Chimera marker file (.cmm) of the C-alpha trace (Angstrom):
<marker_set name="trace">
<marker id="1" x="14.962" y="3.484" z="-5.822" r="1" g="1" b="0" radius="0.5"/>
<marker id="2" x="14.577" y="-0.248" z="-6.342" r="1" g="1" b="0" radius="0.5"/>
<marker id="3" x="13.684" y="-2.627" z="-3.571" r="1" g="1" b="0" radius="0.5"/>
<marker id="4" x="13.816" y="-6.395" z="-3.747" r="1" g="1" b="0" radius="0.5"/>
<marker id="5" x="10.276" y="-7.727" z="-3.815" r="1" g="1" b="0" radius="0.5"/>
<marker id="6" x="9.415" y="-9.919" z="-0.894" r="1" g="1" b="0" radius="0.5"/>
<marker id="7" x="6.309" y="-12.034" z="-0.517" r="1" g="1" b="0" radius="0.5"/>
<marker id="8" x="4.000" y="-10.568" z="2.109" r="1" g="1" b="0" radius="0.5"/>
<marker id="9" x="1.290" y="-12.975" z="3.273" r="1" g="1" b="0" radius="0.5"/>
<marker id="10" x="-2.140" y="-11.347" z="3.094" r="1" g="1" b="0" radius="0.5"/>
<marker id="11" x="-3.983" y="-11.356" z="6.416" r="1" g="1" b="0" radius="0.5"/>
<marker id="12" x="-7.337" y="-10.077" z="7.601" r="1" g="1" b="0" radius="0.5"/>
<marker id="13" x="-7.324" y="-6.287" z="7.677" r="1" g="1" b="0" radius="0.5"/>
<marker id="14" x="-4.668" y="-5.891" z="4.959" r="1" g="1" b="0" radius="0.5"/>
<marker id="15" x="-7.151" y="-4.794" z="2.300" r="1" g="1" b="0" radius="0.5"/>
<marker id="16" x="-10.789" y="-4.117" z="1.588" r="1" g="1" b="0" radius="0.5"/>
<marker id="17" x="-12.828" y="-4.140" z="-1.599" r="1" g="1" b="0" radius="0.5"/>
<marker id="18" x="-13.890" y="-0.807" z="-3.043" r="1" g="1" b="0" radius="0.5"/>
<marker id="19" x="-17.439" y="-0.370" z="-4.396" r="1" g="1" b="0" radius="0.5"/>
<marker id="20" x="-15.945" y="-0.911" z="-7.870" r="1" g="1" b="0" radius="0.5"/>
<marker id="21" x="-14.522" y="-4.294" z="-6.784" r="1" g="1" b="0" radius="0.5"/>
<marker id="22" x="-10.836" y="-3.346" z="-6.517" r="1" g="1" b="0" radius="0.5"/>
<marker id="23" x="-8.575" y="-4.369" z="-3.627" r="1" g="1" b="0" radius="0.5"/>
<marker id="24" x="-7.446" y="-1.351" z="-1.627" r="1" g="1" b="0" radius="0.5"/>
<marker id="25" x="-4.506" y="-2.058" z="0.667" r="1" g="1" b="0" radius="0.5"/>
<marker id="26" x="-4.682" y="-0.587" z="4.148" r="1" g="1" b="0" radius="0.5"/>
<marker id="27" x="-2.022" y="1.220" z="6.172" r="1" g="1" b="0" radius="0.5"/>
<marker id="28" x="-1.493" y="-2.069" z="8.050" r="1" g="1" b="0" radius="0.5"/>
<marker id="29" x="-0.399" y="-3.796" z="4.835" r="1" g="1" b="0" radius="0.5"/>
<marker id="30" x="1.856" y="-0.950" z="3.722" r="1" g="1" b="0" radius="0.5"/>
<marker id="31" x="3.659" y="-0.939" z="7.067" r="1" g="1" b="0" radius="0.5"/>
<marker id="32" x="4.212" y="-4.707" z="6.821" r="1" g="1" b="0" radius="0.5"/>
<marker id="33" x="5.634" y="-4.235" z="3.317" r="1" g="1" b="0" radius="0.5"/>
<marker id="34" x="8.123" y="-1.776" z="4.767" r="1" g="1" b="0" radius="0.5"/>
<marker id="35" x="8.586" y="0.817" z="2.019" r="1" g="1" b="0" radius="0.5"/>
<marker id="36" x="6.756" y="3.329" z="-0.163" r="1" g="1" b="0" radius="0.5"/>
<marker id="37" x="6.182" y="2.350" z="-3.797" r="1" g="1" b="0" radius="0.5"/>
<marker id="38" x="5.431" y="6.000" z="-4.732" r="1" g="1" b="0" radius="0.5"/>
<marker id="39" x="2.239" y="5.015" z="-6.556" r="1" g="1" b="0" radius="0.5"/>
<marker id="40" x="-0.043" y="7.348" z="-4.604" r="1" g="1" b="0" radius="0.5"/>
<marker id="41" x="-1.715" y="4.644" z="-2.544" r="1" g="1" b="0" radius="0.5"/>
<marker id="42" x="-4.859" y="5.774" z="-0.733" r="1" g="1" b="0" radius="0.5"/>
<marker id="43" x="-3.605" y="4.687" z="2.702" r="1" g="1" b="0" radius="0.5"/>
<marker id="44" x="0.132" y="5.415" z="2.373" r="1" g="1" b="0" radius="0.5"/>
<marker id="45" x="1.657" y="5.746" z="5.871" r="1" g="1" b="0" radius="0.5"/>
<marker id="46" x="4.902" y="7.148" z="4.435" r="1" g="1" b="0" radius="0.5"/>
<marker id="47" x="3.526" y="10.548" z="3.461" r="1" g="1" b="0" radius="0.5"/>
<marker id="48" x="3.958" y="10.217" z="-0.299" r="1" g="1" b="0" radius="0.5"/>
<marker id="49" x="1.684" y="12.551" z="-2.226" r="1" g="1" b="0" radius="0.5"/>
<marker id="50" x="1.514" y="12.321" z="-6.043" r="1" g="1" b="0" radius="0.5"/>
<marker id="51" x="0.374" y="15.957" z="-6.305" r="1" g="1" b="0" radius="0.5"/>
<marker id="52" x="3.521" y="17.243" z="-4.543" r="1" g="1" b="0" radius="0.5"/>
<marker id="53" x="5.921" y="15.250" z="-6.725" r="1" g="1" b="0" radius="0.5"/>
<link id1="1" id2="2" r="1" g="1" b="0" radius="0.2"/>
<link id1="2" id2="3" r="1" g="1" b="0" radius="0.2"/>
<link id1="3" id2="4" r="1" g="1" b="0" radius="0.2"/>
<link id1="4" id2="5" r="1" g="1" b="0" radius="0.2"/>
<link id1="5" id2="6" r="1" g="1" b="0" radius="0.2"/>
<link id1="6" id2="7" r="1" g="1" b="0" radius="0.2"/>
<link id1="7" id2="8" r="1" g="1" b="0" radius="0.2"/>
<link id1="8" id2="9" r="1" g="1" b="0" radius="0.2"/>
<link id1="9" id2="10" r="1" g="1" b="0" radius="0.2"/>
<link id1="10" id2="11" r="1" g="1" b="0" radius="0.2"/>
<link id1="11" id2="12" r="1" g="1" b="0" radius="0.2"/>
<link id1="12" id2="13" r="1" g="1" b="0" radius="0.2"/>
<link id1="13" id2="14" r="1" g="1" b="0" radius="0.2"/>
<link id1="14" id2="15" r="1" g="1" b="0" radius="0.2"/>
<link id1="15" id2="16" r="1" g="1" b="0" radius="0.2"/>
<link id1="16" id2="17" r="1" g="1" b="0" radius="0.2"/>
<link id1="17" id2="18" r="1" g="1" b="0" radius="0.2"/>
<link id1="18" id2="19" r="1" g="1" b="0" radius="0.2"/>
<link id1="19" id2="20" r="1" g="1" b="0" radius="0.2"/>
<link id1="20" id2="21" r="1" g="1" b="0" radius="0.2"/>
<link id1="21" id2="22" r="1" g="1" b="0" radius="0.2"/>
<link id1="22" id2="23" r="1" g="1" b="0" radius="0.2"/>
<link id1="23" id2="24" r="1" g="1" b="0" radius="0.2"/>
<link id1="24" id2="25" r="1" g="1" b="0" radius="0.2"/>
<link id1="25" id2="26" r="1" g="1" b="0" radius="0.2"/>
<link id1="26" id2="27" r="1" g="1" b="0" radius="0.2"/>
<link id1="27" id2="28" r="1" g="1" b="0" radius="0.2"/>
<link id1="28" id2="29" r="1" g="1" b="0" radius="0.2"/>
<link id1="29" id2="30" r="1" g="1" b="0" radius="0.2"/>
<link id1="30" id2="31" r="1" g="1" b="0" radius="0.2"/>
<link id1="31" id2="32" r="1" g="1" b="0" radius="0.2"/>
<link id1="32" id2="33" r="1" g="1" b="0" radius="0.2"/>
<link id1="33" id2="34" r="1" g="1" b="0" radius="0.2"/>
<link id1="34" id2="35" r="1" g="1" b="0" radius="0.2"/>
<link id1="35" id2="36" r="1" g="1" b="0" radius="0.2"/>
<link id1="36" id2="37" r="1" g="1" b="0" radius="0.2"/>
<link id1="37" id2="38" r="1" g="1" b="0" radius="0.2"/>
<link id1="38" id2="39" r="1" g="1" b="0" radius="0.2"/>
<link id1="39" id2="40" r="1" g="1" b="0" radius="0.2"/>
<link id1="40" id2="41" r="1" g="1" b="0" radius="0.2"/>
<link id1="41" id2="42" r="1" g="1" b="0" radius="0.2"/>
<link id1="42" id2="43" r="1" g="1" b="0" radius="0.2"/>
<link id1="43" id2="44" r="1" g="1" b="0" radius="0.2"/>
<link id1="44" id2="45" r="1" g="1" b="0" radius="0.2"/>
<link id1="45" id2="46" r="1" g="1" b="0" radius="0.2"/>
<link id1="46" id2="47" r="1" g="1" b="0" radius="0.2"/>
<link id1="47" id2="48" r="1" g="1" b="0" radius="0.2"/>
<link id1="48" id2="49" r="1" g="1" b="0" radius="0.2"/>
<link id1="49" id2="50" r="1" g="1" b="0" radius="0.2"/>
<link id1="50" id2="51" r="1" g="1" b="0" radius="0.2"/>
<link id1="51" id2="52" r="1" g="1" b="0" radius="0.2"/>
<link id1="52" id2="53" r="1" g="1" b="0" radius="0.2"/>
</marker_set>
């Protein structure tokens, strides 16, 4: 399923840095984006689970 990409402005609370230095998007950001990318995101609010697929 393809979705048109829209620019989501990054705000405080949308991500945090992992100990390795990567950005990890929060549930808040994913809800603002409005869809599941099916990449197995750590804080996916849409219930996608890579292991079940």
